[in-house]
C-alpha positions in Angstrom: -18.4 18.9 21.9 -14.9 20.0 21.2 -12.3 17.4 20.2 -8.7 17.9 21.1 -7.1 16.3 18.0 -3.6 16.6 19.4 -4.2 13.6 21.8 -6.0 11.4 19.3 -4.6 8.8 16.8 -6.2 8.1 13.4 -8.2 5.2 14.6 -9.8 7.1 17.5 -10.4 10.2 15.3 -12.2 8.1 12.7 -14.4 6.4 15.4 -15.3 9.7 17.0 -16.2 11.2 13.6 -18.5 8.3 12.9 -20.1 8.4 16.4 -20.7 12.2 16.4 -22.7 12.0 13.2 -25.1 9.6 14.9 -25.9 11.7 18.0 -29.1 13.7 17.7 -28.6 17.3 18.7 -31.4 17.3 21.3 -29.3 14.8 23.4 -26.7 17.5 23.9 -23.5 15.5 23.4 -21.1 16.2 26.3 -18.1 13.9 25.8 -17.0 10.6 24.3 -14.5 8.4 26.2 -12.7 5.1 25.4 -13.2 3.1 28.6 -11.7 -0.3 28.2 -13.3 -2.3 25.3 -16.3 0.1 25.4 -16.9 3.5 23.9 -18.9 5.6 26.3 -21.1 8.5 25.0 -21.9 11.1 27.6 -25.0 13.3 27.0 -26.5 16.2 29.0 -30.2 16.0 28.1 -31.2 12.7 29.9 -35.0 13.2 29.1 -34.4 13.0 25.4 -32.9 9.5 25.8 -36.5 8.0 25.9 -36.9 9.1 22.2 -33.7 7.3 21.1 -33.8 3.9 22.8 -31.9 2.1 20.1 -29.1 4.7 19.8 -26.3 2.7 21.5 -27.3 -0.4 19.5 -27.3 1.5 16.2 -23.9 3.1 16.8 -22.4 -0.2 17.8 -23.5 -1.8 14.6 -22.0 1.1 12.6 -18.6 1.2 14.3 -18.5 -2.5 15.3 -17.6 -1.7 18.9 -19.3 -1.9 22.3 -21.1 1.4 22.9 -22.7 2.7 26.2 -24.8 5.8 26.7 -24.3 7.6 30.0 -25.5 10.9 31.4 -23.1 13.7 32.4 -22.6 14.2 36.1 -24.3 17.6 36.2 -27.5 16.1 34.7 -28.0 13.2 37.1 -30.5 13.4 40.0 -29.0 13.5 43.5 -28.6 10.0 45.0 -31.6 10.2 47.4 -34.0 11.5 44.7 -32.6 8.9 42.2 -33.2 6.1 44.6 -36.8 7.1 45.2 -37.4 7.4 41.5 -35.8 4.0 40.8 -38.1 2.4 43.4 -41.1 4.0 41.6 -40.0 2.9 38.1 -39.0 -0.7 38.8 -41.9 -3.2 38.3 -43.1 -4.6 41.6 -42.8 -8.1 40.3 -39.0 -7.5 39.7 -38.5 -7.8 43.5 -36.2 -4.8 43.9 -34.5 -4.8 47.3 -34.7 -1.1 48.7 -31.5 -1.9 50.6 -29.8 -3.3 47.5 -29.3 -0.1 45.5 -25.6 1.1 45.2 -24.5 4.2 43.4 -21.2 4.6 41.7 -20.9 8.4 41.5 -17.7 8.2 39.4 -19.1 6.1 36.6 -22.7 7.1 36.9 -23.9 3.5 37.3 -26.3 2.2 39.9 -26.2 -1.4 40.9 -29.7 -2.7 41.7 -30.4 -6.0 43.5 -33.5 -7.6 42.1 -35.1 -11.1 42.2 -35.9 -11.0 38.4 -33.2 -9.0 36.5 -34.9 -9.8 33.2 -37.7 -7.3 34.1 -35.0 -4.6 34.3 -33.1 -5.4 31.1 -35.8 -7.3 29.2 -38.4 -5.9 26.9 -35.9 -4.0 24.8 -34.2 -2.6 27.9 -37.3 -0.4 28.4 -37.1 -0.2 32.3 -33.3 0.5 32.2 -33.8 3.2 29.6 -36.6 4.8 31.7 -34.3 4.8 34.8 -31.6 6.4 32.7 -33.9 9.0 31.2 -35.6 10.0 34.5 -32.6 9.8 36.9 -29.5 10.1 34.7 -28.1 6.9 36.3 -27.4 3.7 34.3 -28.9 0.7 36.1 -26.8 -2.5 36.4 -29.0 -5.3 37.7 -27.8 -8.0 40.1 -29.8 -11.1 41.0 -31.1 -11.2 44.5 -30.3 -14.9 45.1 -31.9 -16.9 48.0 -28.3 -17.9 48.8 -26.3 -14.7 49.1 -22.8 -14.8 47.7 -20.4 -13.1 50.1 -17.8 -12.8 47.3 -20.2 -10.9 45.0 -20.9 -8.5 47.9 -17.1 -8.0 48.3 -16.7 -7.3 44.6 -19.4 -4.6 44.6 -18.0 -3.0 47.7 -14.4 -3.1 46.4 -15.5 -1.6 43.0 -17.4 1.2 44.6 -14.5 2.0 47.0 -12.0 2.1 44.1 -14.3 3.6 41.5 -12.0 6.5 40.7 -9.0 4.3 40.1 -11.1 1.9 38.1 -12.3 4.6 35.8 -8.7 5.8 35.2 -7.6 2.2 34.5 -10.4 1.7 32.0 -9.5 4.9 30.1 -5.8 4.0 30.0 -6.9 0.6 28.7 -9.2 2.2 26.2 -6.3 4.2 24.8 -4.2 1.1 24.5 -6.9 -1.1 22.8 -7.8 1.6 20.3 -4.2 2.6 19.4 -3.3 2.7 15.7 -2.1 -0.5 14.1 1.6 0.1 13.1 2.5 -3.0 11.1 0.7 -3.9 8.0 2.3 -7.3 7.6 1.1 -9.3 10.6 1.9 -12.8 11.9 0.4 -15.1 14.6 2.3 -17.5 16.8 1.7 -19.3 20.1 4.3 -20.3 22.7 3.5 -23.1 25.2 4.2 -21.9 28.7 2.6 -24.7 30.6 0.1 -27.6 30.3 1.5 -29.1 27.1 2.1 -32.9 27.3 1.1 -32.6 30.9 -2.0 -31.6 33.0 -1.6 -28.6 35.2 -0.2 -25.0 35.1 -1.9 -24.2 31.8 -0.7 -21.1 30.0 -0.3 -20.0 26.4 1.3 -16.8 25.0 -0.3 -15.6 21.8 1.8 -13.1 19.8 1.1 -11.0 16.7 3.3 -8.2 15.4 1.1 -5.8 17.2 -0.1 -7.5 20.4 0.6 -10.1 23.1 -2.1 -12.0 25.1 -1.9 -14.7 27.8 -4.4 -17.5 27.7 -4.7 -18.8 31.3 -2.0 -18.7 33.9 -2.4 -21.8 36.1 -0.6 -23.6 38.9 0.0 -27.3 39.5 -1.1 -27.7 43.1 0.1 -31.3 43.2 3.8 -30.3 43.1 3.7 -27.0 45.0 7.0 -27.8 46.7 8.8 -27.6 43.3 8.1 -24.2 41.6 9.9 -25.4 38.5 7.1 -28.0 38.0 4.3 -26.1 39.6 4.5 -22.8 37.7 4.3 -22.0 34.0 7.5 -20.8 32.2 6.9 -17.1 32.9 10.6 -16.2 32.5 10.7 -16.6 28.7 12.1 -13.6 26.9 9.0 -13.0 24.8 6.8 -12.5 28.0 7.3 -8.9 29.0 4.6 -7.6 31.4 4.8 -4.1 30.1 4.0 -5.3 26.5 1.1 -7.6 27.6 -2.2 -6.4 26.2 -4.3 -8.7 28.3 -4.8 -12.0 30.2 -7.8 -14.2 29.3 -8.8 -17.0 31.7 -11.1 -19.8 30.6 -12.4 -20.9 34.0 -11.8 -20.8 37.7 -9.9 -24.0 38.4 -6.4 -23.4 39.8 -4.6 -25.1 37.0 -5.9 -22.3 34.8 -6.1 -19.3 37.1 -3.8 -20.1 40.1 -0.8 -17.9 39.2 -2.6 -14.9 37.7 -2.1 -12.8 40.9 1.7 -13.0 40.6 1.5 -11.0 37.4 0.0 -8.1 39.4 2.6 -8.6 42.2 5.4 -7.9 39.6 3.8 -4.8 38.1 1.3 -5.9 35.5 -1.6 -3.4 35.5 -3.5 -4.6 32.4 -6.9 -6.3 32.1 -8.0 -9.8 33.1 -10.9 -11.0 30.9 -13.3 -13.6 32.4 -17.0 -14.4 32.5 -19.0 -13.1 35.5 -19.3 -16.5 37.3 -15.5 -17.1 36.8 -14.8 -13.8 38.4 -16.5 -14.8 41.6 -15.4 -18.5 41.5 -11.7 -17.6 41.0 -11.8 -15.3 44.0 -13.1 -18.2 46.1 -10.5 -20.6 44.8 -7.6 -18.2 45.1 -8.5 -17.1 48.6 -8.7 -20.7 49.7 -5.3 -21.4 48.1 -3.8 -18.6 50.0 -5.4 -19.8 53.3 -4.4 -23.4 52.8 -0.8 -22.4 52.0 -0.7 -20.2 55.1 -2.0 -23.0 57.3 0.4 -25.6 55.9 3.4 -23.3 55.9 3.8 -23.7 52.2 5.3 -20.8 50.2 3.0 -19.1 47.8 4.5 -16.3 45.6 1.6 -13.9 46.1 -0.7 -12.5 48.8 -4.3 -11.4 49.2 -3.1 -7.9 48.3 -2.1 -9.1 44.9 -5.5 -10.8 44.5 -7.3 -7.6 45.4 -5.2 -5.8 42.7 -6.2 -8.5 40.2 -9.9 -8.1 40.9 -9.7 -4.4 40.4 -8.4 -5.0 36.9 -10.9 -7.7 35.9 -13.3 -7.1 33.0 -16.2 -9.4 32.6 -17.4 -10.7 29.3 -20.7 -12.3 28.4 -21.0 -15.4 26.2 -21.2 -14.6 22.4 -20.2 -11.0 23.0 -17.5 -9.6 20.7 -14.9 -7.6 22.7 -11.9 -5.7 21.4 -8.8 -6.7 23.5 -6.0 -5.2 21.3 -5.9 -3.1 18.1 -5.8 -6.3 16.0 -7.6 -8.9 18.2 -11.2 -9.4 19.0 -12.3 -11.9 21.8 -15.5 -13.8 22.0 -16.3 -16.4 24.7 -18.6 -19.4 24.3 -20.0 -22.0 26.7 -17.5 -24.8 27.4 -19.7 -27.0 29.5 -16.9 -27.8 32.0 -18.0 -25.8 35.1 -20.1 -22.7 35.7 -18.8 -19.8 33.6 -16.2 -21.9 31.8 -15.5 -20.5 28.3 -14.1 -21.5 25.0 -12.0 -18.6 23.7 -12.3 -17.4 20.1 -9.7 -14.9 18.9 -10.2 -13.0 15.6 -6.8 -11.6 14.6 -6.5 -8.8 12.1 -9.1 -8.2 9.4 -9.6 -11.9 8.8 -5.9 -12.9 9.0 -6.4 -15.8 11.5 -8.9 -17.2 13.9 -8.0 -19.3 17.0 -10.3 -21.4 19.1 -8.9 -22.4 22.5 -11.2 -24.8 24.2 -9.7 -24.7 27.7 -11.3 -27.5 29.6 -14.6 -28.6 28.0 -17.4 -31.1 28.1 -19.0 -32.2 24.8 -22.0 -33.7 26.5 -24.9 -32.2 28.4 -25.0 -32.8 32.1 -27.7 -32.0 34.7 -25.8 -28.8 35.5 -24.6 -27.5 32.2 -25.3 -27.6 28.4 -22.7 -29.1 26.2 -19.8 -27.1 24.7 -20.3 -24.8 21.7 -19.0 -26.0 18.3 -20.1 -23.2 16.0 -17.9 -20.2 15.4 -17.7 -17.4 12.7 -14.3 -18.6 11.5 -11.6 -21.1 12.6 -8.1 -21.7 11.3 -6.5 -23.1 14.4 -8.1 -25.3 17.2 -6.2 -25.6 20.5 -7.9 -28.5 22.2 -7.6 -30.1 25.7 -6.8 -33.9 25.7 -7.1 -34.9 29.4 -9.0 -38.1 28.6 -7.5 -38.6 25.1 -6.8 -42.3 25.9 -9.7 -43.0 28.2 -13.4 -43.8 28.0 -15.6 -42.6 30.9 -18.5 -44.4 32.5 -21.9 -43.6 31.1 -23.4 -40.6 32.9 -26.8 -42.3 33.6 -25.0 -45.4 34.8 -22.9 -43.3 37.2 -26.0 -41.5 38.5 -27.8 -44.8 39.1 -24.8 -46.3 40.9 -24.6 -43.3 43.2 -28.3 -43.5 44.0 -28.0 -47.2 44.7 -25.1 -46.6 47.1 -27.1 -44.0 49.0 -30.1 -46.3 49.1 -28.2 -49.2 50.5 -26.4 -47.0 53.1 -29.7 -45.5 54.2 -31.2 -49.0 54.6 -28.5 -49.8 57.2 -28.9 -46.4 58.9 -25.5 -45.2 57.7 -24.0 -41.9 56.6 -22.7 -41.3 53.0 -19.6 -39.1 52.9 -19.0 -37.6 49.4 -15.7 -35.6 49.1 -16.0 -33.1 46.2 -14.2 -30.4 44.4 -15.9 -27.1 45.4 -16.8 -26.1 41.8 -19.2 -28.2 39.7 -19.1 -31.7 41.2 -20.8 -30.8 44.4 -23.6 -29.0 42.7 -24.1 -31.9 40.3 -24.4 -34.3 43.2 -27.0 -32.0 44.8 -29.1 -32.1 41.6 -28.9 -35.9 41.4 -30.0 -36.4 45.0 -32.8 -33.9 44.5 -34.1 -35.8 41.5 -33.8 -39.1 43.3 -35.8 -37.9 46.3 -38.5 -36.3 44.1 -38.9 -39.6 42.2 -39.0 -41.7 45.4 -35.8 -43.6 44.5 -34.4 -42.7 47.9 -36.3 -41.5 51.0 -36.1 -37.8 51.9 -33.1 -37.3 54.2 -30.9 -34.4 55.3 -28.0 -33.6 52.9 -25.3 -31.5 54.7 -23.1 -29.3 52.6 -19.8 -28.1 54.0 -16.7 -26.2 53.1 -16.2 -24.1 49.9 -19.2 -25.9 48.4 -21.5 -23.4 50.3 -20.2 -20.2 48.7 -19.8 -21.9 45.3 -23.4 -23.1 45.4 -24.5 -19.5 46.2 -22.7 -18.3 43.1 -24.5 -20.9 41.0 -27.8 -19.5 42.2 -26.6 -16.1 41.2 -26.2 -17.0 37.6 -28.9 -19.4 36.4 -28.5 -18.1 32.9 -25.2 -20.0 32.7 -26.8 -23.3 33.8 -28.5 -26.0 31.7 -31.8 -25.1 30.2 -33.8 -27.4 32.5 -32.2 -26.1 35.7 -32.4 -22.5 34.5 -36.2 -22.8 33.8 -36.8 -24.6 37.1 -35.1 -21.7 39.0 -37.1 -19.1 37.0 -40.3 -21.0 38.0 -39.3 -20.7 41.7 -38.2 -24.4 42.0 -34.6 -23.9 43.0 -33.0 -27.3 43.7 -30.2 -25.5 45.6 -32.7 -24.3 48.2 -34.6 -27.5 48.9 -35.7 -28.1 52.5 -33.6 -31.2 52.9 -30.4 -29.3 51.9 -28.6 -28.1 55.1 -25.9 -25.5 54.6 -23.2 -25.6 57.2 -21.0 -22.5 57.7 -18.4 -23.7 60.1 -15.8 -25.1 57.6 -14.9 -27.8 60.2 -16.6 -31.1 61.0 -19.4 -31.0 63.6 -19.7 -34.2 65.7 -23.5 -33.6 66.1 -23.9 -34.0 62.3 -22.7 -37.6 62.4 -25.5 -38.4 64.9 -28.1 -37.7 62.3 -28.7 -41.1 60.7 -29.2 -41.7 57.9 -27.9 -38.7 56.0 -25.4 -37.5 53.3 -22.5 -35.2 53.8 -21.0 -33.3 50.8 -17.7 -31.6 51.7 -14.4 -30.5 50.3 -11.8 -31.4 49.4 -12.3 -33.9 46.6 -9.1 -35.8 47.0 -9.1 -35.6 50.9 -6.1 -33.3 50.9 -7.7 -31.1 53.5 -10.9 -29.4 54.4 -13.9 -30.7 56.5 -14.2 -33.9 54.4 -11.0 -35.2 56.1 -12.4 -34.4 59.6 -15.7 -36.1 58.8 -13.7 -39.2 57.6 -12.1 -39.4 61.0 -15.5 -39.4 62.6 -17.1 -41.9 60.2 -14.3 -44.3 59.2 -14.7 -46.9 61.9 -18.4 -47.6 61.3 -19.1 -50.2 58.6 -22.7 -48.9 58.1 -21.2 -45.7 56.5 -20.0 -45.2 52.9 -17.3 -43.1 51.4 -17.9 -42.3 47.7 -15.3 -40.7 45.4 -16.9 -38.9 42.5 -13.7 -37.3 41.0 -10.2 -38.0 40.0 -7.8 -39.0 42.8 -4.2 -37.9 42.1 -1.2 -40.0 43.0 0.0 -39.4 46.5 -3.2 -38.0 47.9 -5.1 -39.5 50.8 -8.1 -40.1 48.5 -5.9 -42.1 46.1 -4.4 -44.2 49.0 -7.9 -45.1 50.3 -9.2 -45.8 46.8 -6.2 -48.1 46.1 -6.9 -50.2 49.2 -5.3 -48.6 52.3 -7.5 -49.4 55.3 -5.5 -48.0 58.2 -4.3 -44.4 58.4 -2.3 -42.4 60.8 -4.3 -39.2 61.5 -4.4 -36.4 64.1 -7.5 -36.9 66.2 -8.1 -34.4 69.1 -4.5 -33.3 68.9 -3.3 -36.8 69.2 -1.7 -39.0 66.5 -3.9 -42.1 66.2 -4.3 -45.0 63.8 -7.7 -44.8 62.2 -9.2 -47.9 60.7 -11.2 -47.5 57.4 -14.1 -49.9 58.1 -16.7 -48.0 56.1 -17.6 -49.0 52.5 -15.4 -47.3 49.9 -16.7 -46.7 46.3 -15.3 -44.8 43.3 -17.6 -43.6 40.5 -15.8 -42.3 37.3 -18.8 -40.9 35.3 -19.0 -37.4 36.7 -16.1 -35.7 35.0 -16.4 -32.2 33.6 -13.9 -33.2 30.9 -14.7 -34.8 27.5 -13.6 -38.4 27.3 -11.9 -39.8 24.2 -15.1 -40.3 22.2 -16.3 -36.8 23.0 -13.0 -35.3 22.1 -13.0 -37.0 18.7 -16.6 -36.0 18.1 -15.9 -32.4 19.0 -13.1 -32.2 16.5 -15.3 -33.8 13.9 -18.3 -31.5 14.6 -16.6 -28.1 15.0 -17.7 -25.6 12.3 -16.0 -24.3 10.2 -13.2 -26.9 10.0 -9.8 -25.9 11.3 -6.6 -26.2 9.2 -4.5 -26.8 12.3 -5.2 -28.7 15.5 -2.9 -28.3 18.5 -3.4 -30.7 21.4 -2.6 -29.7 25.0 -3.7 -30.4 28.6 -3.0 -34.1 28.6 -0.3 -36.6 29.6 1.9 -37.7 26.7 0.1 -41.0 26.3 -3.3 -39.3 26.1 -2.0 -36.7 23.6 -0.3 -39.2 21.4 -3.3 -41.6 21.4 -5.7 -38.8 20.6 -3.5 -37.5 17.8 -3.4 -41.0 16.1 -7.2 -41.3 16.5 -7.9 -37.9 15.0 -5.7 -38.6 11.9 -8.0 -41.5 11.2 -11.4 -40.1 12.3 -11.4 -36.6 10.8 -11.6 -37.9 7.2 -14.5 -40.2 8.0 -17.6 -39.8 5.9 -19.9 -37.0 7.1 -17.3 -35.0 9.1 -17.1 -32.2 6.6 -13.3 -32.3 6.3 -12.0 -32.2 2.7 -8.4 -32.6 3.8 -6.6 -33.7 7.0 -5.6 -30.7 9.2 -2.1 -30.5 10.5 -2.0 -32.0 14.0 0.6 -30.7 16.5 1.6 -32.1 19.9 4.0 -29.5 21.2 5.9 -29.6 24.5 6.3 -26.7 26.9 8.4 -23.9 25.5 7.7 -24.9 21.9 6.5 -22.1 19.6 4.1 -22.9 16.8 3.8 -20.4 13.9 0.2 -20.2 12.8 0.8 -17.9 9.9 3.9 -17.2 7.9 
């Protein structure tokens, strides 16, 4: 392989030199490309790969980068022959779908849909290595879920359609990430762009002398009529899109991802880093936001075209996987326990200069759906921690579950219907698991549970990624006992209320939206409200001004549109509110997290909370962190900045 040194910087030359030394001659090295965070080694002799199965891993350890081995275009089998060979190689028990094999001729990757991806990538990647050696195509397994995700199908189709542009983008990004570090004397600072001393529109600008990153770019959907309150402060002088090295989103809730597409509308063409579940879930949430805004006539500063551009520039990151995102910053994501795919962000700046942990939204307690948030990191100097419930104690989880089961039981006994409005992500799936367990244990009789609205697609995405779920649910799915495909669970596709469903008594209806601001839950409420045998159960926060909040606070007569007529609807059904299902940590869990994190931070910055919650939590932490057994030898500096404040983390 010839190297054109005129187009390389010192950093890339040094990396190439180290890699070339590790490539056995029999592999016939063809080229080495910097593709996003990965270094891709192209070889001609695919058959020799089987003799060097640990090559990529060994090179990665040496250069401390993500390394991928691919086969040059001329050495790959034609698509038809490759497909036949893949079907021969894949173990029968893997459940490979012959119609689920998709070739990306630009990258040399082949996406394979299998029931058991572990049989393709497990056992030391033996099967995947064999496919690469015998066909020249690098297999990327996708789980063949019993509930197919339409969004994942769209992602695959879009990636294949735009594969040439995608490769160009990755190579441009690779050049940017692996550029030479210019400044020896570095600094680290953050600027609060949104979500400080408030909840909503979360966004943080992280700056070093070399790089700029955005952590989240959310929107406050509760005040959409006032952009100055709904959007982060994206007009600050230090936020220049052409200088931005990347955007990192912690999870798919709109107050963290809702405004990301506007960056692409105004010319940003850099990467968006998320976990795989967050990629699919954020598409669902953003498409719904666009559709709801269109139907309501509310202005939204981006379109589905901008969303498509965003998806094309999205790079997925696994938990615990170190990823270079700038010449002086490495990213690692860890489980946050908040919703599927939610991540705590760890940024390692410079060669040990400073380490930031940004929790995003997190739950420091295990739930039926997810394991609790991670607390152990390589290094931590600054902790940026959410404080939503900094001044509140939540209901015990087991008590909340028991209360829900008892409400369902009483409603069933009087032949009623239980309507549970939910947020699409997390809460709906948690309720399904609780009802499944209650029926299995005979606490309630087996009855139909209808699932409507966005919950359908979101539940399909949950079945796509069992490795992100709690250990108990993950193992149940691997055993073939998928609670999301139970016989009693009835998936409805219409997205609007069906009058025939309310004739099925007794039953349960789970539908969006969680605050009754729209969606099929509102339509079902119209059909069920006048019958005192029925029950309405709120399992999430009800914001001020929403229909859910009004009913929770005692309103029992509403003016609603019924069959194109404005009518007064009486709320005669039973109304309940259960507060123990939050995906956020309550006050005790927040304090415990700050006490338990390892190693101990020198600075703690509180965000994502109302002023009273922030101030209460700050006072508590100043007392609790020096308690015996916490491991703190001195009290960390505790900051409670406001939006537009800048905090210098290093001098």
